[in-house]
mmCIF file of the N, C-alpha and C atoms, coordinates in Angstrom:
data_MODEL
# 
_entry.id   MODEL 
# 
loop_
_atom_site.group_PDB 
_atom_site.id 
_atom_site.type_symbol 
_atom_site.label_atom_id 
_atom_site.label_alt_id 
_atom_site.label_comp_id 
_atom_site.label_asym_id 
_atom_site.label_entity_id 
_atom_site.label_seq_id 
_atom_site.pdbx_PDB_ins_code 
_atom_site.Cartn_x 
_atom_site.Cartn_y 
_atom_site.Cartn_z 
_atom_site.occupancy 
_atom_site.B_iso_or_equiv 
_atom_site.pdbx_formal_charge 
_atom_site.auth_seq_id 
_atom_site.auth_comp_id 
_atom_site.auth_asym_id 
_atom_site.auth_atom_id 
_atom_site.pdbx_PDB_model_num 
ATOM 1   N N  . MET A 1 1  ? 0.839  -1.198 0.000   1.00 0.00 ? 1  MET A N  1 
ATOM 2   C CA . MET A 1 1  ? 0.000  0.000  0.000   1.00 0.00 ? 1  MET A CA 1 
ATOM 3   C C  . MET A 1 1  ? 0.877  1.252  0.000   1.00 0.00 ? 1  MET A C  1 
ATOM 4   N N  . ILE A 1 2  ? 1.938  1.212  0.797   1.00 0.00 ? 2  ILE A N  1 
ATOM 5   C CA . ILE A 1 2  ? 2.845  2.370  0.844   1.00 0.00 ? 2  ILE A CA 1 
ATOM 6   C C  . ILE A 1 2  ? 3.519  2.563  -0.505  1.00 0.00 ? 2  ILE A C  1 
ATOM 7   N N  . TRP A 1 3  ? 3.876  1.461  -1.167  1.00 0.00 ? 3  TRP A N  1 
ATOM 8   C CA . TRP A 1 3  ? 4.525  1.560  -2.478  1.00 0.00 ? 3  TRP A CA 1 
ATOM 9   C C  . TRP A 1 3  ? 3.595  2.209  -3.485  1.00 0.00 ? 3  TRP A C  1 
ATOM 10  N N  . LEU A 1 4  ? 2.327  1.866  -3.435  1.00 0.00 ? 4  LEU A N  1 
ATOM 11  C CA . LEU A 1 4  ? 1.360  2.450  -4.357  1.00 0.00 ? 4  LEU A CA 1 
ATOM 12  C C  . LEU A 1 4  ? 1.260  3.959  -4.135  1.00 0.00 ? 4  LEU A C  1 
ATOM 13  N N  . PHE A 1 5  ? 1.219  4.374  -2.886  1.00 0.00 ? 5  PHE A N  1 
ATOM 14  C CA . PHE A 1 5  ? 1.152  5.793  -2.560  1.00 0.00 ? 5  PHE A CA 1 
ATOM 15  C C  . PHE A 1 5  ? 2.392  6.521  -3.061  1.00 0.00 ? 5  PHE A C  1 
ATOM 16  N N  . LEU A 1 6  ? 3.567  5.931  -2.840  1.00 0.00 ? 6  LEU A N  1 
ATOM 17  C CA . LEU A 1 6  ? 4.810  6.554  -3.297  1.00 0.00 ? 6  LEU A CA 1 
ATOM 18  C C  . LEU A 1 6  ? 4.849  6.647  -4.817  1.00 0.00 ? 6  LEU A C  1 
ATOM 19  N N  . LEU A 1 7  ? 4.378  5.620  -5.484  1.00 0.00 ? 7  LEU A N  1 
ATOM 20  C CA . LEU A 1 7  ? 4.370  5.622  -6.944  1.00 0.00 ? 7  LEU A CA 1 
ATOM 21  C C  . LEU A 1 7  ? 3.481  6.745  -7.479  1.00 0.00 ? 7  LEU A C  1 
ATOM 22  N N  . ILE A 1 8  ? 2.301  6.889  -6.902  1.00 0.00 ? 8  ILE A N  1 
ATOM 23  C CA . ILE A 1 8  ? 1.383  7.953  -7.316  1.00 0.00 ? 8  ILE A CA 1 
ATOM 24  C C  . ILE A 1 8  ? 1.998  9.319  -7.026  1.00 0.00 ? 8  ILE A C  1 
ATOM 25  N N  . LEU A 1 9  ? 2.640  9.452  -5.884  1.00 0.00 ? 9  LEU A N  1 
ATOM 26  C CA . LEU A 1 9  ? 3.264  10.720 -5.504  1.00 0.00 ? 9  LEU A CA 1 
ATOM 27  C C  . LEU A 1 9  ? 4.376  11.094 -6.482  1.00 0.00 ? 9  LEU A C  1 
ATOM 28  N N  . ILE A 1 10 ? 5.222  10.143 -6.794  1.00 0.00 ? 10 ILE A N  1 
ATOM 29  C CA . ILE A 1 10 ? 6.329  10.410 -7.723  1.00 0.00 ? 10 ILE A CA 1 
ATOM 30  C C  . ILE A 1 10 ? 5.791  10.723 -9.114  1.00 0.00 ? 10 ILE A C  1 
ATOM 31  N N  . PHE A 1 11 ? 4.794  9.973  -9.558  1.00 0.00 ? 11 PHE A N  1 
ATOM 32  C CA . PHE A 1 11 ? 4.218  10.194 -10.882 1.00 0.00 ? 11 PHE A CA 1 
ATOM 33  C C  . PHE A 1 11 ? 3.599  11.591 -10.974 1.00 0.00 ? 11 PHE A C  1 
ATOM 34  N N  . GLY A 1 12 ? 2.889  11.994 -9.943  1.00 0.00 ? 12 GLY A N  1 
ATOM 35  C CA . GLY A 1 12 ? 2.293  13.321 -9.920  1.00 0.00 ? 12 GLY A CA 1 
ATOM 36  C C  . GLY A 1 12 ? 3.354  14.411 -9.911  1.00 0.00 ? 12 GLY A C  1 
ATOM 37  N N  . PHE A 1 13 ? 4.433  14.179 -9.184  1.00 0.00 ? 13 PHE A N  1 
ATOM 38  C CA . PHE A 1 13 ? 5.524  15.156 -9.117  1.00 0.00 ? 13 PHE A CA 1 
ATOM 39  C C  . PHE A 1 13 ? 6.182  15.319 -10.476 1.00 0.00 ? 13 PHE A C  1 
ATOM 40  N N  . VAL A 1 14 ? 6.406  14.205 -11.172 1.00 0.00 ? 14 VAL A N  1 
ATOM 41  C CA . VAL A 1 14 ? 7.013  14.260 -12.510 1.00 0.00 ? 14 VAL A CA 1 
ATOM 42  C C  . VAL A 1 14 ? 6.112  15.033 -13.469 1.00 0.00 ? 14 VAL A C  1 
ATOM 43  N N  . LEU A 1 15 ? 4.825  14.768 -13.423 1.00 0.00 ? 15 LEU A N  1 
ATOM 44  C CA . LEU A 1 15 ? 3.901  15.485 -14.298 1.00 0.00 ? 15 LEU A CA 1 
ATOM 45  C C  . LEU A 1 15 ? 3.895  16.978 -13.974 1.00 0.00 ? 15 LEU A C  1 
ATOM 46  N N  . TRP A 1 16 ? 3.970  17.318 -12.675 1.00 0.00 ? 16 TRP A N  1 
ATOM 47  C CA . TRP A 1 16 ? 3.985  18.716 -12.262 1.00 0.00 ? 16 TRP A CA 1 
ATOM 48  C C  . TRP A 1 16 ? 5.234  19.421 -12.776 1.00 0.00 ? 16 TRP A C  1 
ATOM 49  N N  . ILE A 1 17 ? 6.375  18.742 -12.677 1.00 0.00 ? 17 ILE A N  1 
ATOM 50  C CA . ILE A 1 17 ? 7.638  19.303 -13.179 1.00 0.00 ? 17 ILE A CA 1 
ATOM 51  C C  . ILE A 1 17 ? 7.551  19.521 -14.690 1.00 0.00 ? 17 ILE A C  1 
ATOM 52  N N  . GLN A 1 18 ? 7.002  18.549 -15.412 1.00 0.00 ? 18 GLN A N  1 
ATOM 53  C CA . GLN A 1 18 ? 6.902  18.682 -16.862 1.00 0.00 ? 18 GLN A CA 1 
ATOM 54  C C  . GLN A 1 18 ? 5.979  19.830 -17.243 1.00 0.00 ? 18 GLN A C  1 
ATOM 55  N N  . SER A 1 19 ? 4.885  20.014 -16.528 1.00 0.00 ? 19 SER A N  1 
ATOM 56  C CA . SER A 1 19 ? 3.976  21.110 -16.843 1.00 0.00 ? 19 SER A CA 1 
ATOM 57  C C  . SER A 1 19 ? 4.632  22.454 -16.536 1.00 0.00 ? 19 SER A C  1 
ATOM 58  N N  . ASN A 1 20 ? 5.435  22.513 -15.470 1.00 0.00 ? 20 ASN A N  1 
ATOM 59  C CA . ASN A 1 20 ? 6.159  23.744 -15.155 1.00 0.00 ? 20 ASN A CA 1 
ATOM 60  C C  . ASN A 1 20 ? 7.192  24.048 -16.225 1.00 0.00 ? 20 ASN A C  1 
ATOM 61  N N  . LYS A 1 21 ? 7.915  23.028 -16.693 1.00 0.00 ? 21 LYS A N  1 
ATOM 62  C CA . LYS A 1 21 ? 8.906  23.232 -17.744 1.00 0.00 ? 21 LYS A CA 1 
ATOM 63  C C  . LYS A 1 21 ? 8.226  23.728 -19.015 1.00 0.00 ? 21 LYS A C  1 
ATOM 64  N N  . ALA A 1 22 ? 7.076  23.157 -19.340 1.00 0.00 ? 22 ALA A N  1 
ATOM 65  C CA . ALA A 1 22 ? 6.364  23.557 -20.554 1.00 0.00 ? 22 ALA A CA 1 
ATOM 66  C C  . ALA A 1 22 ? 5.936  25.023 -20.464 1.00 0.00 ? 22 ALA A C  1 
ATOM 67  N N  . SER A 1 23 ? 5.462  25.446 -19.309 1.00 0.00 ? 23 SER A N  1 
ATOM 68  C CA . SER A 1 23 ? 5.026  26.831 -19.160 1.00 0.00 ? 23 SER A CA 1 
ATOM 69  C C  . SER A 1 23 ? 6.219  27.776 -19.193 1.00 0.00 ? 23 SER A C  1 
ATOM 70  N N  . VAL A 1 24 ? 7.345  27.360 -18.622 1.00 0.00 ? 24 VAL A N  1 
ATOM 71  C CA . VAL A 1 24 ? 8.545  28.200 -18.625 1.00 0.00 ? 24 VAL A CA 1 
ATOM 72  C C  . VAL A 1 24 ? 9.076  28.347 -20.043 1.00 0.00 ? 24 VAL A C  1 
ATOM 73  N N  . VAL A 1 25 ? 9.114  27.246 -20.776 1.00 0.00 ? 25 VAL A N  1 
ATOM 74  C CA . VAL A 1 25 ? 9.650  27.296 -22.139 1.00 0.00 ? 25 VAL A CA 1 
ATOM 75  C C  . VAL A 1 25 ? 8.732  28.114 -23.043 1.00 0.00 ? 25 VAL A C  1 
ATOM 76  N N  . SER A 1 26 ? 7.417  27.961 -22.896 1.00 0.00 ? 26 SER A N  1 
ATOM 77  C CA . SER A 1 26 ? 6.494  28.672 -23.767 1.00 0.00 ? 26 SER A CA 1 
ATOM 78  C C  . SER A 1 26 ? 6.527  30.177 -23.509 1.00 0.00 ? 26 SER A C  1 
ATOM 79  N N  . SER A 1 27 ? 6.771  30.568 -22.255 1.00 0.00 ? 27 SER A N  1 
ATOM 80  C CA . SER A 1 27 ? 6.837  31.991 -21.945 1.00 0.00 ? 27 SER A CA 1 
ATOM 81  C C  . SER A 1 27 ? 8.204  32.562 -22.298 1.00 0.00 ? 27 SER A C  1 
ATOM 82  N N  . GLY A 1 28 ? 9.224  31.696 -22.409 1.00 0.00 ? 28 GLY A N  1 
ATOM 83  C CA . GLY A 1 28 ? 10.554 32.148 -22.783 1.00 0.00 ? 28 GLY A CA 1 
ATOM 84  C C  . GLY A 1 28 ? 11.316 32.769 -21.634 1.00 0.00 ? 28 GLY A C  1 
ATOM 85  N N  . LYS A 1 29 ? 10.836 32.588 -20.421 1.00 0.00 ? 29 LYS A N  1 
ATOM 86  C CA . LYS A 1 29 ? 11.518 33.161 -19.265 1.00 0.00 ? 29 LYS A CA 1 
ATOM 87  C C  . LYS A 1 29 ? 11.636 32.128 -18.163 1.00 0.00 ? 29 LYS A C  1 
ATOM 88  N N  . SER A 1 30 ? 12.653 32.285 -17.327 1.00 0.00 ? 30 SER A N  1 
ATOM 89  C CA . SER A 1 30 ? 12.829 31.384 -16.200 1.00 0.00 ? 30 SER A CA 1 
ATOM 90  C C  . SER A 1 30 ? 12.038 31.910 -15.005 1.00 0.00 ? 30 SER A C  1 
ATOM 91  N N  . MET A 1 31 ? 12.135 31.214 -13.882 1.00 0.00 ? 31 MET A N  1 
ATOM 92  C CA . MET A 1 31 ? 11.421 31.627 -12.682 1.00 0.00 ? 31 MET A CA 1 
ATOM 93  C C  . MET A 1 31 ? 11.857 33.018 -12.208 1.00 0.00 ? 31 MET A C  1 
ATOM 94  N N  . LYS A 1 32 ? 13.125 33.341 -12.420 1.00 0.00 ? 32 LYS A N  1 
ATOM 95  C CA . LYS A 1 32 ? 13.649 34.624 -11.950 1.00 0.00 ? 32 LYS A CA 1 
ATOM 96  C C  . LYS A 1 32 ? 13.378 35.760 -12.940 1.00 0.00 ? 32 LYS A C  1 
ATOM 97  N N  . GLY A 1 33 ? 12.756 35.425 -14.061 1.00 0.00 ? 33 GLY A N  1 
ATOM 98  C CA . GLY A 1 33 ? 12.471 36.445 -15.063 1.00 0.00 ? 33 GLY A CA 1 
ATOM 99  C C  . GLY A 1 33 ? 13.606 36.653 -16.038 1.00 0.00 ? 33 GLY A C  1 
ATOM 100 N N  . GLU A 1 34 ? 14.616 35.781 -15.953 1.00 0.00 ? 34 GLU A N  1 
ATOM 101 C CA . GLU A 1 34 ? 15.734 35.885 -16.883 1.00 0.00 ? 34 GLU A CA 1 
ATOM 102 C C  . GLU A 1 34 ? 15.391 35.169 -18.184 1.00 0.00 ? 34 GLU A C  1 
ATOM 103 N N  . ARG A 1 35 ? 16.070 35.550 -19.225 1.00 0.00 ? 35 ARG A N  1 
ATOM 104 C CA . ARG A 1 35 ? 15.820 34.924 -20.528 1.00 0.00 ? 35 ARG A CA 1 
ATOM 105 C C  . ARG A 1 35 ? 16.380 33.498 -20.537 1.00 0.00 ? 35 ARG A C  1 
ATOM 106 N N  . VAL A 1 36 ? 15.593 32.550 -21.018 1.00 0.00 ? 36 VAL A N  1 
ATOM 107 C CA . VAL A 1 36 ? 16.034 31.159 -21.066 1.00 0.00 ? 36 VAL A CA 1 
ATOM 108 C C  . VAL A 1 36 ? 16.428 30.825 -22.492 1.00 0.00 ? 36 VAL A C  1 
ATOM 109 N N  . GLU A 1 37 ? 17.638 30.299 -22.663 1.00 0.00 ? 37 GLU A N  1 
ATOM 110 C CA . GLU A 1 37 ? 18.103 29.902 -23.985 1.00 0.00 ? 37 GLU A CA 1 
ATOM 111 C C  . GLU A 1 37 ? 18.728 28.514 -23.924 1.00 0.00 ? 37 GLU A C  1 
ATOM 112 N N  . GLY A 1 38 ? 18.652 27.817 -25.017 1.00 0.00 ? 38 GLY A N  1 
ATOM 113 C CA . GLY A 1 38 ? 19.282 26.506 -25.096 1.00 0.00 ? 38 GLY A CA 1 
ATOM 114 C C  . GLY A 1 38 ? 18.445 25.377 -24.543 1.00 0.00 ? 38 GLY A C  1 
ATOM 115 N N  . ILE A 1 39 ? 17.156 25.612 -24.356 1.00 0.00 ? 39 ILE A N  1 
ATOM 116 C CA . ILE A 1 39 ? 16.291 24.540 -23.842 1.00 0.00 ? 39 ILE A CA 1 
ATOM 117 C C  . ILE A 1 39 ? 15.392 24.063 -24.985 1.00 0.00 ? 39 ILE A C  1 
# 
């Protein structure tokens, strides 16, 4: 049961990271407002 919870948690975290990367790349800026290049 604990393994299932951890798996769901990790999977959700990975999806969250990917959605954040997609939004950062589409806006063309990093979290600090600096220009992102080479991604």
